[in-house]
Every structure is written in C-alpha cells, then in structure tokens.
C-alpha positions in Angstrom: 99.0 99.6 174.7 102.4 98.2 175.4 105.0 100.5 177.1 108.6 100.2 178.2 109.5 101.5 181.6 113.2 101.8 182.5 114.4 101.7 186.1 117.8 101.7 187.8 118.9 98.4 189.2 120.7 98.2 192.6 122.1 94.7 192.7 124.4 93.5 195.5 128.0 92.7 194.8 127.2 89.0 194.5 124.3 89.7 192.1 126.6 91.9 189.9 129.1 89.1 189.6 126.4 86.7 188.5 124.9 89.1 186.0 128.4 89.7 184.5 129.0 86.0 184.2 125.6 85.6 182.4 126.4 88.4 180.1 129.7 86.8 179.2 128.1 83.5 178.4 125.4 85.2 176.3 128.0 87.1 174.3 130.0 83.9 173.7 126.9 82.1 172.6 125.9 84.9 170.2 129.4 85.0 168.6 129.5 81.2 168.3 126.2 81.0 166.5 127.2 83.9 164.2 130.5 82.2 163.4 128.7 78.9 162.5 126.4 80.8 160.1 129.4 82.7 158.4 131.4 79.5 158.1 128.5 77.7 156.3 127.9 80.8 154.2 131.5 81.1 153.0 131.9 77.3 152.3 128.7 77.0 150.3 128.7 80.2 148.3 129.7 80.4 144.6 131.2 83.6 143.2 130.0 84.7 139.8 133.0 86.8 138.8 135.8 84.2 139.4 136.6 80.5 139.2 139.1 78.6 141.5 142.1 77.0 139.9 141.3 73.8 141.6 137.7 72.8 141.6 136.8 71.5 145.0 133.4 70.9 146.3 133.3 70.6 150.1 131.1 68.1 151.8 127.7 69.6 152.2 126.7 70.4 155.8 123.3 71.2 157.3 122.6 74.8 157.2 122.7 76.3 160.7 119.2 77.6 161.2 117.3 78.8 164.3 116.0 75.5 165.5 119.2 73.6 164.7 121.3 76.0 166.7 118.8 76.0 169.5 119.0 72.2 169.8 122.7 72.5 170.7 122.0 74.0 174.1 121.2 70.7 175.9 124.4 69.2 174.5 126.5 72.3 175.5 125.1 72.2 179.0 126.5 68.7 179.7 130.0 70.0 180.3 132.0 73.2 180.7 132.9 75.1 177.5 136.4 76.2 177.0 137.0 79.5 175.1 139.7 78.8 172.5 141.8 81.9 172.7 141.8 82.4 176.5 141.1 79.0 178.0 138.2 80.4 180.0 135.6 77.9 181.2 131.9 78.8 180.8 129.1 77.0 182.5 125.9 77.3 180.4 123.9 75.7 183.2 124.2 78.9 185.2 122.3 81.0 182.7 118.4 80.8 182.5 117.4 78.7 179.5 115.0 81.2 178.1 117.7 83.9 178.1 119.9 81.7 176.0 117.1 80.9 173.7 116.5 84.7 173.2 120.1 85.0 172.0 119.2 82.6 169.2 116.4 84.9 168.2 118.9 87.8 168.0 121.2 85.9 165.7 118.4 84.8 163.5 117.0 88.4 163.2 120.5 89.9 162.5 121.3 87.3 159.8 117.9 87.5 158.2 118.2 91.3 157.8 121.6 90.8 156.3 120.5 88.2 153.8 116.9 89.1 152.8 116.2 92.4 154.5 113.4 93.5 156.9 109.7 93.7 156.2 110.3 96.7 153.9 113.0 94.9 152.0 115.8 97.1 153.4 119.0 95.1 154.0 121.3 95.9 156.9 125.0 95.5 157.1 126.9 92.4 157.9 126.4 91.4 161.5 129.3 92.0 163.8 130.9 89.8 166.4 130.1 91.4 169.7 132.7 92.5 172.2 132.1 93.7 175.8 131.1 97.2 174.7 128.6 96.0 172.0 126.8 93.2 173.9 125.2 94.7 177.0 121.7 93.3 177.5 119.8 90.1 178.4 116.1 89.3 178.2 114.4 87.4 181.0 111.1 85.6 181.1 109.1 84.9 184.2 110.1 88.0 186.0 107.9 89.0 189.0 107.3 92.4 190.6 106.9 92.8 194.3 105.3 95.6 196.3 107.2 98.8 197.1 108.8 99.5 200.4 107.7 102.1 202.8 107.5 105.5 201.1 107.6 103.9 197.6 111.3 104.5 197.1 112.2 100.9 196.1 110.6 98.3 194.0 111.7 94.6 194.1 112.1 92.5 191.0 112.5 88.8 191.1 114.9 87.5 188.4 115.3 83.8 187.7 118.1 82.0 189.6 119.0 85.3 191.4 116.0 86.2 193.4 114.9 89.7 194.5 116.9 92.7 193.2 116.3 96.3 194.3 115.0 98.7 191.7 115.0 102.5 192.1 111.3 103.3 191.9 111.4 106.8 190.5 108.2 106.4 188.3 105.0 104.7 189.3 103.8 101.6 187.4 100.2 101.9 186.1 97.6 100.1 188.0 96.6 96.8 186.4 99.6 96.7 184.1 100.8 93.2 183.1 104.5 92.5 183.0 105.3 90.7 179.7 109.1 90.8 179.6 112.2 92.3 181.3 115.5 93.3 179.8 118.5 93.9 181.9 121.1 96.3 180.5 124.6 97.2 181.6 125.4 100.8 181.0 128.4 103.0 181.7 127.1 104.0 185.2 125.6 100.7 186.3 122.7 98.2 185.7 119.2 99.1 184.4 116.1 97.1 183.7 113.4 97.7 181.0 110.0 96.4 182.0 107.7 95.7 179.0 104.2 96.4 180.4 100.8 95.9 178.8 98.4 98.6 180.0 94.9 97.8 178.9 93.6 101.1 180.4 95.2 103.0 177.6 93.5 102.1 174.2 95.5 101.7 171.0 95.6 104.9 169.0 93.2 105.0 166.1 93.6 108.3 164.1 90.2 109.8 163.3 91.2 113.5 163.0 90.5 115.8 160.1 93.3 118.4 159.7 92.1 122.0 159.5 93.9 125.3 159.7 93.0 125.8 163.3 93.8 122.4 164.8 97.1 121.8 162.9 100.7 123.0 163.4 103.5 123.1 160.9 107.2 122.7 161.9 110.4 123.5 160.1 113.8 122.0 161.1 115.9 125.2 161.4 119.4 124.1 162.5 120.6 127.8 162.4 122.5 129.4 165.3 120.5 128.7 168.5 117.2 127.8 166.8 115.9 124.2 166.7 112.4 124.4 165.3 110.2 127.1 163.7 106.4 126.6 163.9 103.6 128.0 161.8 102.5 130.1 164.7 105.6 132.2 164.5 107.4 130.6 167.4 111.0 129.4 167.4 112.2 126.7 169.8 115.8 126.8 171.0 118.4 124.1 170.4 120.6 122.4 173.0 123.7 121.4 171.1 124.8 119.0 173.8 127.7 117.5 171.8 129.0 120.9 170.7 129.2 122.0 174.3 131.1 118.9 175.4 133.2 118.1 172.4 136.3 119.8 173.7 136.2 118.0 177.0 135.5 114.7 175.1 138.4 115.3 172.8 140.7 116.0 175.8 139.8 112.7 177.4 140.0 110.7 174.1 143.5 112.2 173.5 144.7 111.1 176.9 143.3 107.7 176.5 145.0 107.1 173.1 148.4 107.7 174.8 147.9 104.9 177.3 148.9 101.3 176.8 146.1 99.1 175.6 144.8 96.9 178.5 146.3 99.1 181.2 144.3 100.2 184.2 144.8 103.9 183.3 143.3 103.3 179.8 140.3 101.5 181.3 139.7 104.4 183.7 139.8 107.0 180.9 137.6 104.8 178.8 135.0 104.7 181.5 135.2 108.5 181.9 134.7 108.8 178.1 131.7 106.5 178.2 130.1 108.4 181.1 130.5 111.7 179.2 128.9 110.2 176.0 126.1 109.0 178.3 125.6 112.5 179.7 125.5 114.0 176.2 122.9 111.4 175.0 120.7 111.9 178.1 120.8 115.7 177.7 119.7 115.3 174.1 117.0 112.9 175.0 115.7 115.2 177.8 115.6 118.2 175.4 113.6 116.1 172.8 111.0 115.2 175.4 110.7 118.7 176.7 110.4 120.2 173.2 107.7 117.6 172.3 105.8 118.4 175.4 106.0 122.2 174.6 104.5 121.5 171.2 101.7 119.3 172.7 100.9 122.0 175.2 99.7 124.2 172.3 96.6 122.1 172.1 96.9 121.2 168.5 95.7 117.9 167.2 97.7 117.5 164.0 101.5 118.2 163.6 103.1 118.4 160.2 106.9 118.1 160.0 109.4 117.8 157.2 110.1 114.3 155.9 113.9 114.6 156.1 116.4 112.2 154.5 118.8 112.4 157.3 121.2 109.8 155.9 121.5 111.8 152.7 121.9 115.2 154.5 124.8 113.9 156.6 126.6 112.1 153.7 130.1 113.1 152.6 130.6 115.1 149.4 131.8 113.4 146.2 135.5 113.5 145.5 136.6 115.9 142.8 139.7 115.3 140.6 141.3 117.1 137.7 142.7 115.5 134.5 145.9 114.5 136.3 144.2 112.8 139.2 144.9 115.6 141.7 142.2 116.1 144.3 140.3 119.4 144.2 138.5 121.2 147.0 134.9 119.8 147.2 133.6 121.7 150.3 133.9 118.7 152.6 135.5 120.8 155.4 132.4 122.9 155.7 130.1 119.9 155.2 131.8 118.1 158.1 130.7 120.7 160.5 127.1 120.6 159.0 127.1 116.8 159.4 128.1 117.1 163.0 125.2 119.6 163.6 122.7 117.3 162.0 123.8 114.4 164.1 123.8 116.5 167.3 120.3 117.8 166.6 119.0 114.2 166.3 115.8 115.2 164.4 115.0 111.6 163.7 114.9 110.8 167.4 112.9 113.9 168.2 110.2 113.1 165.6 109.8 109.6 166.9 109.4 110.9 170.5 106.9 113.5 169.3 104.9 110.8 167.5 104.9 108.6 170.6 103.8 111.4 172.9 101.2 112.7 170.5 99.6 109.3 170.1 99.2 109.0 173.9 97.6 112.5 173.9 95.3 111.6 171.0 97.1 113.7 168.4 98.5 112.9 165.0 102.0 113.5 163.6 102.3 113.5 159.8 105.6 113.9 157.7 105.3 115.9 154.5 107.4 116.6 151.5 109.5 119.7 152.2 110.4 120.5 148.6 110.3 124.3 148.0 108.8 125.0 151.4 111.8 127.1 152.5 111.9 129.2 149.3 108.4 130.3 148.6 106.5 133.1 150.4 103.5 131.6 152.1 101.1 134.4 151.0 102.5 134.9 147.5 103.6 132.7 144.7 107.1 134.2 144.6 110.5 132.5 145.2 112.3 134.8 147.5 114.5 132.7 149.8 116.6 131.3 147.0 119.8 131.3 149.0 120.4 129.9 152.5 122.1 133.2 153.5 118.8 135.1 153.0 117.3 134.9 156.5 114.7 137.7 156.3 112.8 139.4 153.5 111.2 142.9 153.6 108.0 143.2 151.6 107.4 146.8 150.4 103.9 146.1 149.2 102.6 144.8 152.6 105.2 146.6 154.7 106.0 143.3 156.3 109.2 141.6 157.5 109.1 137.9 156.8 111.4 135.4 158.6 112.7 132.6 156.5 112.1 129.8 159.1 108.7 131.0 160.1 107.7 131.1 156.4 109.0 127.5 155.9 106.9 126.4 158.9 103.8 127.9 157.5 104.5 126.3 154.1 105.0 122.9 155.7 101.5 123.3 157.3 100.1 124.3 153.8 101.6 121.1 152.3 100.0 119.0 155.0 96.6 120.7 154.3 97.1 120.2 150.6 96.9 124.0 149.8 100.5 124.4 148.6 100.9 125.4 145.0 101.9 122.9 142.3 105.5 123.6 141.2 107.3 122.2 138.2 110.7 123.0 136.7 111.0 124.6 133.3 114.4 125.2 131.8 115.9 124.5 135.2 113.8 127.1 137.1 110.9 126.3 139.3 107.5 127.7 138.0 104.2 127.7 139.8 101.7 125.8 137.7 98.5 125.7 139.9 98.0 127.8 143.0 95.6 127.9 145.9 97.5 130.6 147.8 94.5 133.0 148.0 92.6 130.5 150.2 95.1 130.9 153.0 96.7 134.3 152.4 94.5 136.1 155.0 95.4 133.6 157.8 99.1 133.7 156.9 99.2 137.5 156.8 97.5 137.7 160.2 100.1 135.5 161.7 103.0 137.4 160.2 101.7 140.8 161.1 101.3 139.8 164.7 105.0 138.9 164.9 107.4 141.7 165.7 109.9 139.2 166.9 109.7 135.4 167.2 108.7 134.3 170.7 109.6 131.1 172.5 107.6 128.3 174.0 108.5 127.6 177.7 110.6 124.4 177.7 111.4 122.3 180.7 
C-alpha cells in the first residue's frame, strides 16, 4: 500500500531563499508552457458559428505537446531568462532537472482534462495561469531519508542541490517503507513535505465481506442544528461548524484588508492573517472528520452505508424567476445561500473519503447508496410520514413509539444497502409502495427504536 506522510519542514534562512527561487522558476515555467498551448489553440481553431471578414490562414506551427515542450529545457538552461513584464532574471540551472520535468506533466494533465476529460470522460474548466497563491508545491526525485536525532524529535531529509533539511518528526515512519517521491509545499505558516511511501507490510485491500444486519451500519447526513450524522443504531454525532464559528472574525479581517492599498505592507500582513485563519478552519474541519471516522470504526462494524450525495447540485444557486415585464421575483436564494454555506462547511465529501481510507486500512467496507425516499418512509412500516423537512419527530399511537426523523433515515439507508428497502414508484405525482420486504426487518428496527429514549453520542476525540 502507498501512503502519504506529511511533516513540517524546518529549513534555514538560506534554504528558504533557495526554495522560494525554485518555486518562482517552476511557476514561470508552468505559465510559459500553458501560454504556448493556448496560443496554438487560439490560432488553429475554427469557429462554427462565425466567419472572419478577411480569410487568413496563419502559418501552421508544431503543436506544443509534452515532449516538445520538455525538449526546450536544455536550450533554456543555456542562458538567463528575462521575465517580460518585470525584467526579472531566472536561472533554470539552479532548479533540479526532474522537478522542472514534473511541471511539464502538470501542464499536460491540466490541458488534457480541459480538452478530452479524465478517465471518466468528465472535463474540467480551463486551466488558469498560476500566481504566487496558486502555485505552491514542487516534486522532487532522489530524496533520501536519514536517521532521527536523539529522542526522535527530528528527521533529516536530503533534497537535491540543497542537502539536509530538518523535518519535525511527529509521526513515526513504518519500518521497511520505501520512499518513492517527495513533494515540498509552501503553506501560510511555513514549509511542509509530503513523503510518498510504499509500505509492503500493509496489503492492498480486497473486499470480501458479505453485508448483514449485524455487521453493517447505516448513516444519514443530518445537517440540522448541532447534529452531523445519524446512524442506524440510534446514535447522533455532533457537528463542528468551524467556518460558522470563525466567519465574523474572518469577515472583519477581510474588510480591513480591502481598505488597504494593493501591494502595501499592511495589506500583505492582513492577507497573511486571513490565510492563517483559513488554514485553522480547514485543519479543524479535517481533524473533526478523522475523529468522527474513528468513532464510527470503533463500533466494530465491517460495512458502512452512507448516502450518495450530489453535493454540487445541493449547493447550486436557485434558478432566476421573472414576471412578464422582466422584473425579478423572489426565488428563495437568500435562505438557500445559508444552506449552501452549511453544506460547504460540513464537507461531507471530504469526510466520506476519509472514512473510506480509514475503513480500508481497518479491513472494513464503505458503500454509497441511493438516498431516495429514505428520509420520508418509516423503517418498520410502508408509510410516508416525514413528508416535510420541518417534521423532525413522529409519535406512533399504534406502537406507542416516538420516532426521530434522522434515526429513521439512517436505518432506511442501511436497509437500502442490504437490499430490503421497498420498491417505490410515482403514480399521479405521489410515491406508492409497489413491492415491500419491510416485515423481514421490522422486529430489528422496532427493537432499536424502543431502546432509544434519547439519541446518545459516540465519544469523539
């Protein structure tokens, strides 16, 4: 198995200056290659919806591909390169050759995804020219690890053309792990290094688990008040809302920064404070995701079912409404904006990826399922009860039972994963149960709901 281990770099002042120069050269090389591709693309394309007044066919040029652009490096290294708009001189000989070649791979990948799409055929947006804030990493080959110092506090990494750099050794490296690649990243609070390690002691995960009622767990993404997840065992996990807690402080810093002159020292200081605050929010969210995933794995379950959410669609803006005169009508976007912010702050996509990663290392399986009608149907009856999002609880007179909406949705998610959820079709606009297997799991569901007076919490952290 291949893992990435991230550590904090502690370079000296001279080493920081060298790394900054290398990053500047890599950024210029990336933008230069991207500009060559765009120039060729614009000069050789033909629009289908228009025709120029003067027909002019430019002289055809060779298409800038990966190997053609890579062959430019020996020529560029013969002399200093002058940046057009600033007159800055760049020495490509100072950068490691394999690091510059890796930049060529980045350009090729970005442009390929823009033109033809990835392996799934999904095309990404037009690649951007990178500024200082958007180009922050370099990849190194031939990096060597050295033994730790006394007490194991520091680890030494040998980078090409720099030598040994101190690394904060906060996490032990597995014995026998082979270093494949290293990536140096510049963040708001300093330099970091990602070590790509191949650990042969951890086998690749091969799922051979049969889901049953006892070894599986269903999860429902709640996003209501202080709840984050609801499980099929009647447990609700708390949310963090890291951005909501810091948005007023962030807005205050952003407002002060906008009043400063661009390029001034005061604006740079406030921009750094803003970046550090964004970093704290992201780290708190990431830590909460890891702790929540670990709390779920501590239950001992082997199969985890979660909703397959279309997060891009859930956080999309509402369509514009206009009357006959063209006047804009209320479309509910004001309330939807707050919901979009909550979806983004919850970061369920990041959490499910982390849960899948940790589950595979623990020998468990994570399966996304279709969440359609899971939050509306009672799990022990074929009745649509929670037809409105405002209905959070339901009192069943027949069974003398109080059913929580989110716990019910978690149980239904588990039933969908086990293929015991009823078949539902729409007739005259209303959902109707066509085929039902509810009786096969009604006893287990009722036993769970009867044991719940109030939803309990898993210990997190």
